[in-house]
ROLUM-441221 format. One record per residue (C-alpha): residue number from 1; x, y, z. Coordinates in pm, 1 decimal, always signed. Example, Ala and Ser with C-alpha at 12.3 -4.5 7.8 and 13.67 -1.06 7.14 Angstrom:
ROLUM-441221
<1, <+1230.0, -450.0, +780.0>> <2, <+1367.0, -106.0, +714.0>> 
This chain:
ROLUM-441221
<1, <-1167.2, -5653.0, +3764.5>> <2, <-1002.4, -5736.3, +4095.1>> <3, <-1278.9, -5823.6, +4335.5>> <4, <-1443.1, -5584.9, +4581.4>> <5, <-1328.4, -5782.2, +4884.3>> <6, <-960.2, -5741.9, +4788.1>> <7, <-1018.0, -5373.2, +4707.5>> <8, <-1180.7, -5282.2, +5037.9>> <9, <-941.2, -5494.0, +5235.2>> <10, <-653.7, -5300.1, +5084.6>> <11, <-831.3, -4968.2, +5145.0>> <12, <-880.5, -5071.4, +5505.9>> <13, <-516.2, -5145.3, +5550.0>> <14, <-423.3, -4812.8, +5392.5>> <15, <-681.0, -4642.5, +5616.2>> <16, <-515.3, -4794.3, +5926.8>> <17, <-178.9, -4673.0, +5809.5>> <18, <-320.8, -4326.5, +5744.2>> <19, <-516.5, -4275.7, +6069.0>> <20, <-229.5, -4441.6, +6258.8>> <21, <+3.6, -4192.4, +6095.8>> <22, <+238.6, -4465.4, +5983.3>> <23, <+504.2, -4320.1, +5758.7>> <24, <+602.6, -4661.6, +5623.9>> <25, <+297.8, -4824.9, +5464.8>> <26, <+244.4, -5200.3, +5478.2>> <27, <+27.1, -5205.1, +5166.1>> <28, <+146.3, -5091.5, +4817.3>> <29, <-44.4, -4809.2, +4637.3>> <30, <-391.2, -4892.9, +4502.8>> <31, <-377.4, -4645.2, +4216.6>> <32, <-139.4, -4493.3, +3968.6>> <33, <-148.5, -4188.7, +3739.7>> <34, <+76.6, -4242.3, +3441.2>> <35, <+160.7, -3934.5, +3236.9>> <36, <+176.6, -4033.3, +2868.1>> <37, <+274.8, -3674.9, +2783.7>> <38, <+297.6, -3341.8, +2951.9>> <39, <+220.7, -3153.9, +2634.8>> <40, <-118.6, -2994.3, +2594.5>> <41, <-291.3, -2824.9, +2298.4>> <42, <-495.3, -2584.5, +2520.5>> <43, <-415.4, -2300.3, +2753.4>> <44, <-696.3, -2318.9, +3014.7>> <45, <-712.1, -2025.7, +3245.6>> <46, <-686.9, -2225.4, +3569.9>> <47, <-432.2, -2487.3, +3461.1>> <48, <-59.4, -2461.9, +3536.4>> <49, <+28.7, -2662.9, +3221.3>> <50, <+68.4, -2347.0, +3010.1>> <51, <+358.9, -2236.0, +3239.7>> <52, <+560.3, -2558.7, +3214.4>> <53, <+913.1, -2515.3, +3085.5>> <54, <+1056.8, -2713.5, +2800.8>> <55, <+1247.6, -2938.0, +3044.3>> <56, <+915.8, -3046.1, +3193.7>> <57, <+772.6, -3148.4, +2858.0>> <58, <+799.4, -3479.9, +2680.4>> <59, <+636.2, -3805.6, +2566.6>> <60, <+664.3, -4139.5, +2751.7>> <61, <+851.5, -4423.0, +2581.2>> <62, <+647.2, -4735.4, +2534.9>> <63, <+905.8, -4966.2, +2691.8>> <64, <+902.4, -4753.4, +3009.4>> <65, <+524.3, -4764.7, +3011.9>> <66, <+527.7, -5141.6, +2971.8>> <67, <+774.3, -5175.6, +3264.2>> <68, <+548.2, -4963.4, +3487.5>> <69, <+233.0, -5156.2, +3393.6>> <70, <+392.4, -5499.9, +3419.3>> <71, <+537.1, -5415.8, +3761.6>> <72, <+220.2, -5278.2, +3913.0>> <73, <-52.9, -5500.7, +3756.8>> <74, <-69.2, -5734.0, +4055.4>> <75, <-128.3, -5468.2, +4321.6>> <76, <-283.3, -5159.2, +4165.0>> <77, <-662.2, -5143.9, +4136.1>> <78, <-701.9, -4848.8, +3901.1>> <79, <-473.8, -4665.8, +3658.8>> <80, <-526.0, -4329.0, +3502.1>> <81, <-352.1, -4258.6, +3176.9>> <82, <-298.4, -3882.0, +3235.5>> <83, <-148.1, -3614.7, +3447.6>> <84, <-34.5, -3275.5, +3328.9>> <85, <-94.7, -3309.0, +2956.0>> <86, <-343.8, -3414.4, +2695.6>> <87, <-292.4, -3792.0, +2654.9>> <88, <-445.0, -3798.8, +2302.6>> <89, <-146.9, -3593.7, +2181.5>> <90, <+69.9, -3896.6, +2224.4>> <91, <+131.9, -4040.9, +1867.5>> <92, <+107.8, -4397.5, +2007.2>> <93, <-192.2, -4334.9, +2234.1>> <94, <-391.9, -4637.7, +2128.7>> <95, <-94.8, -4867.5, +2163.8>> <96, <-47.6, -4755.6, +2523.7>> <97, <-422.3, -4782.8, +2589.7>> <98, <-452.2, -5134.0, +2451.8>> <99, <-160.8, -5253.2, +2656.0>> <100, <-300.7, -5105.8, +2982.1>> <101, <-650.5, -5250.5, +2933.1>> <102, <-519.8, -5604.1, +2902.5>> <103, <-493.0, -5637.1, +3279.5>> <104, <-739.9, -5687.7, +3564.3>> <105, <-787.7, -5333.2, +3681.3>> <106, <-995.5, -5025.3, +3611.8>> <107, <-833.7, -4810.9, +3339.2>> <108, <-938.2, -4441.6, +3315.3>> <109, <-879.1, -4147.1, +3088.3>> <110, <-950.0, -3778.0, +3129.3>> <111, <-928.7, -3559.9, +2823.4>> <112, <-1029.9, -3220.7, +2688.2>> <113, <-1197.1, -3403.2, +2389.5>> <114, <-1062.2, -3174.0, +2119.2>> <115, <-855.6, -3448.2, +1949.9>> <116, <-1115.6, -3719.5, +1956.1>> <117, <-1154.1, -3866.0, +1608.8>> <118, <-1371.1, -4160.6, +1489.7>> <119, <-1063.2, -4378.6, +1476.0>> <120, <-961.2, -4294.8, +1833.5>> <121, <-1321.6, -4324.4, +1957.9>> <122, <-1353.2, -4667.8, +1804.9>> <123, <-1020.8, -4773.1, +1949.4>> <124, <-1122.8, -4652.3, +2294.4>> <125, <-1443.6, -4850.3, +2283.2>> <126, <-1272.2, -5161.7, +2145.4>> <127, <-1002.2, -5144.3, +2413.4>> <128, <-1266.1, -5180.8, +2688.1>> <129, <-1142.0, -4872.0, +2861.5>> <130, <-1332.1, -4844.2, +3191.8>> <131, <-1401.9, -4478.0, +3210.7>> <132, <-1351.5, -4159.7, +3006.0>> <133, <-1425.7, -3813.8, +3143.6>> <134, <-1428.6, -3483.4, +2955.0>> <135, <-1329.1, -3146.0, +3092.6>> <136, <-1611.7, -2911.9, +3000.3>> <137, <-1630.5, -2596.6, +3210.4>> <138, <-1932.6, -2418.1, +3067.9>> <139, <-2279.5, -2476.7, +2933.8>> <140, <-2249.7, -2220.0, +2653.5>> <141, <-1983.1, -2150.5, +2389.5>> <142, <-1881.8, -1808.3, +2523.8>> <143, <-1824.1, -1942.2, +2877.4>> <144, <-1650.0, -2256.7, +2771.3>> <145, <-1418.3, -2101.4, +2515.7>> <146, <-1317.0, -1827.9, +2763.8>> <147, <-1200.5, -2095.6, +3007.0>> <148, <-1079.1, -2364.4, +2768.3>> <149, <-859.0, -2140.7, +2559.7>> <150, <-798.4, -2293.7, +2216.1>> <151, <-1104.8, -2525.4, +2218.0>> <152, <-1425.2, -2487.0, +2023.6>> <153, <-1747.6, -2562.1, +2207.6>> <154, <-1941.9, -2704.0, +1912.1>> <155, <-1653.6, -2922.2, +1792.9>> <156, <-1600.3, -3082.6, +2133.5>> <157, <-1972.6, -3138.4, +2189.1>> <158, <-1981.5, -3306.3, +1845.3>> <159, <-1683.1, -3525.3, +1936.8>> <160, <-1847.2, -3644.4, +2255.9>> <161, <-2177.4, -3715.4, +2079.2>> <162, <-1999.6, -3918.1, +1811.3>> <163, <-1822.8, -4130.6, +2077.8>> <164, <-2158.2, -4192.4, +2255.1>> <165, <-2325.3, -4276.8, +1927.2>> <166, <-2049.9, -4516.8, +1828.8>> <167, <-2062.8, -4683.4, +2172.8>> <168, <-2430.6, -4731.6, +2124.7>> <169, <-2391.7, -4871.4, +1774.1>> <170, <-2126.1, -5112.2, +1896.4>> <171, <-2355.1, -5226.5, +2183.6>> <172, <-2073.6, -5164.6, +2432.3>> <173, <-2121.1, -5099.8, +2806.7>> <174, <-1778.1, -4936.2, +2829.1>> <175, <-1640.3, -4691.2, +2877.1>> <176, <-1847.4, -4508.1, +3133.4>> <177, <-1867.4, -4159.8, +2988.4>> <178, <-1872.9, -3853.3, +3215.0>> <179, <-1856.4, -3476.4, +3169.4>> <180, <-1674.9, -3285.4, +3447.8>> <181, <-1717.1, -2917.5, +3519.3>> <182, <-1548.1, -2685.8, +3766.6>> <183, <-1773.5, -2456.6, +3968.5>> <184, <-1587.2, -2130.0, +3928.8>> <185, <-1706.1, -1836.4, +4143.7>> <186, <-1996.6, -1654.0, +3975.9>> <187, <-2000.4, -1918.4, +3699.4>> <188, <-2311.1, -2053.5, +3521.9>> <189, <-2253.0, -2403.7, +3650.1>> <190, <-2522.2, -2369.7, +3917.2>> <191, <-2777.0, -2248.8, +3660.1>> <192, <-3015.6, -2540.6, +3624.7>> <193, <-3181.5, -2400.3, +3317.7>> <194, <-2860.5, -2370.3, +3124.6>> <195, <-2754.6, -2711.2, +3247.4>> <196, <-3078.2, -2870.5, +3108.0>> <197, <-3031.4, -2693.2, +2776.6>> <198, <-2670.6, -2810.8, +2755.8>> <199, <-2759.8, -3179.6, +2836.4>> <200, <-3011.2, -3181.8, +2552.1>> <201, <-2704.6, -3228.8, +2327.4>> <202, <-2664.2, -3580.0, +2469.1>> <203, <-3024.3, -3695.5, +2508.7>> <204, <-3071.3, -4058.9, +2420.7>> <205, <-2701.6, -4118.2, +2374.8>> <206, <-2622.3, -4271.9, +2709.7>> <207, <-2413.8, -4011.7, +2885.3>> <208, <-2347.5, -4171.0, +3224.8>> <209, <-2251.1, -3884.9, +3455.7>> <210, <-2224.7, -3508.0, +3488.3>> <211, <-1989.5, -3416.4, +3772.8>> <212, <-1942.3, -3065.0, +3917.5>> <213, <-1617.5, -3018.5, +4107.0>> <214, <-1520.7, -2737.5, +4347.8>> <215, <-1225.7, -2531.2, +4235.5>> <216, <-901.7, -2577.2, +4428.7>> <217, <-584.9, -2371.6, +4424.8>> <218, <-343.4, -2605.4, +4251.8>> <219, <-101.9, -2591.8, +4548.8>> <220, <-112.0, -2214.7, +4550.7>> <221, <-87.7, -2164.7, +4176.2>> <222, <-420.5, -1980.5, +4163.3>> <223, <-595.6, -1775.0, +4427.0>> <224, <-904.0, -1912.0, +4594.8>> <225, <-1106.6, -1811.9, +4897.5>> <226, <-922.9, -1899.6, +5218.2>> <227, <-1125.7, -2182.3, +5365.9>> <228, <-888.6, -2334.6, +5621.4>> <229, <-1091.9, -2572.4, +5842.2>> <230, <-879.5, -2847.0, +5989.6>> <231, <-531.3, -2959.3, +5892.1>> <232, <-518.9, -3316.1, +5782.1>> <233, <-225.4, -3496.6, +5627.1>> <234, <-271.8, -3543.4, +5256.2>> <235, <-446.9, -3877.6, +5189.6>> <236, <-278.8, -3910.5, +4853.6>> <237, <+54.8, -3988.3, +5018.2>> <238, <-102.0, -4307.0, +5153.7>> <239, <-284.3, -4440.2, +4850.6>> <240, <-132.7, -4345.1, +4510.6>> <241, <+160.5, -4236.7, +4299.9>> <242, <+204.2, -4033.2, +3986.0>> <243, <+472.0, -4130.2, +3730.2>> <244, <+577.8, -3863.0, +3484.2>> <245, <+658.0, -3917.3, +3117.0>> <246, <+1028.9, -3955.0, +3190.8>> <247, <+981.9, -4209.6, +3476.2>> <248, <+1004.7, -3971.4, +3767.5>> <249, <+766.0, -4073.2, +4047.0>> <250, <+578.7, -3787.2, +4217.4>> <251, <+386.6, -3793.0, +4545.6>> <252, <+126.6, -3535.4, +4448.5>> <253, <-107.1, -3442.9, +4157.0>> <254, <-80.7, -3073.5, +4244.1>> <255, <+297.1, -3058.2, +4202.4>> <256, <+296.9, -2958.9, +3835.0>> <257, <+647.8, -2812.8, +3844.4>> <258, <+828.7, -3105.4, +4008.4>> <259, <+924.1, -2930.9, +4330.9>> <260, <+934.1, -3262.8, +4523.8>> <261, <+1031.5, -3545.9, +4296.0>> <262, <+1080.4, -3894.2, +4427.8>> <263, <+1302.8, -4155.4, +4266.5>> <264, <+1271.0, -4271.9, +3906.6>> <265, <+1102.0, -4598.4, +3807.7>> <266, <+1391.4, -4650.6, +3574.7>> <267, <+1617.1, -4702.3, +3877.6>> <268, <+1385.5, -4843.1, +4143.8>> <269, <+1073.5, -5044.5, +4171.9>> <270, <+735.4, -4882.0, +4253.9>> <271, <+728.6, -5067.0, +4586.5>> <272, <+1079.1, -4937.8, +4675.8>> <273, <+976.2, -4579.4, +4591.3>> <274, <+653.4, -4620.6, +4788.4>> <275, <+848.5, -4671.5, +5113.4>> <276, <+1162.0, -4490.6, +5004.2>> <277, <+1330.1, -4221.0, +5208.3>> <278, <+1182.0, -3927.2, +5012.8>> <279, <+820.0, -4032.0, +5048.9>> <280, <+854.6, -4158.4, +5405.0>> <281, <+1004.6, -3816.6, +5504.3>> <282, <+719.1, -3631.4, +5331.2>> <283, <+459.4, -3842.7, +5514.7>> <284, <+642.1, -3766.7, +5835.8>> <285, <+631.6, -3391.6, +5770.1>> <286, <+259.2, -3415.3, +5715.0>> <287, <+208.6, -3616.6, +6032.8>> <288, <+399.5, -3354.0, +6231.9>> <289, <+237.4, -3064.8, +6040.6>> <290, <+584.2, -2948.5, +5952.1>> <291, <+538.4, -2855.7, +5583.3>> <292, <+664.7, -2499.3, +5578.1>> <293, <+964.3, -2599.8, +5366.5>> <294, <+755.3, -2800.0, +5112.8>> <295, <+648.1, -2551.9, +4855.8>> <296, <+351.8, -2734.6, +4708.9>> <297, <+220.7, -2856.6, +5043.8>> <298, <+239.7, -2535.2, +5242.1>> <299, <+35.5, -2344.2, +4980.7>> <300, <-220.0, -2613.6, +4915.2>> <301, <-583.3, -2579.7, +5021.7>> <302, <-645.6, -2954.6, +5010.6>> <303, <-486.3, -3025.0, +5349.6>> <304, <-739.1, -2795.8, +5519.8>> <305, <-1074.4, -2979.2, +5483.9>> <306, <-1364.2, -3123.5, +5671.5>> <307, <-1302.4, -3476.5, +5796.3>> <308, <-1491.3, -3788.3, +5896.4>> <309, <-1326.5, -4076.7, +6075.8>> <310, <-997.4, -3897.2, +6026.7>> <311, <-1025.4, -3873.1, +5649.0>> <312, <-1121.5, -3565.5, +5444.7>> <313, <-1485.1, -3613.9, +5343.8>> <314, <-1406.8, -3564.4, +4973.1>> <315, <-1148.8, -3843.7, +4975.6>> <316, <-1369.4, -4075.3, +5175.5>> <317, <-1658.8, -4042.8, +4929.3>> <318, <-1407.7, -4085.0, +4635.6>> <319, <-1272.4, -4405.8, +4790.9>> <320, <-1605.0, -4565.7, +4872.9>> <321, <-1820.2, -4480.1, +4569.3>> <322, <-1636.2, -4346.3, +4264.3>> <323, <-1311.4, -4541.4, +4240.0>> <324, <-1479.3, -4872.6, +4175.1>> <325, <-1765.7, -4935.7, +3926.0>> 
């Protein structure tokens, strides 16, 4: 793992660029999201994936993945093998994973857990993946299956338990295993009794974290309560990039439908894209609060948040605590 000093030094440089509203950033991105596939086997009620068109769907080629990883391994601190789809659907998933985990960074995976087999679980543990988190939006079968359409509560619980058991048997400290839930309005997520009953499934198995996240509006895709507080330029534009399965770089995780694509990593380097005309112009629009013509930005609730030292408090906590082990 790249050392903490380097990590926080780079974050400080990015922070200065962000609060200084610099549209050209002196430091390269610290994190990448690489979309192995945009296909998904579920149709979750809150997720835009189910409305993707055929032109938005595909599987990343391994040589393209290798180019991205090789190019970014010296300056990226963490890499997430996911974006719009379910990464375990990729027929060469373990090949991609094993290549990514060879390098000195934190490698992460987020999954719905439906496709987790013993072979894949063993491969994940042997690869030394840093972190795996599971989407699990409910403590009971009825709630979970109503939200995670196409998934079976008992099967996914069993898959997670088998992974944890295997990790224990193999005496491995990795990956860190987390369950993530979205706190929908009027949901059962705040019910401590149901939570305790649910967590009994994993007693003694070494589950590391249970994280409850607030719902957001996916750049206007779903309706949420209007909670505009204070406009702040999107921090993501100053710290990370998403690369889709076909090599298209994207500035934002909320832009599921590719409204504002940047250049392709097939044609330009990540560093060139990072300070390329498209992304510099987008940063400038955020600095000037002139985002009315940017479809994903002008509808997004994540640019209207509480701040501390000029940074949205959610992002600040994410930077300081959760991004590094």
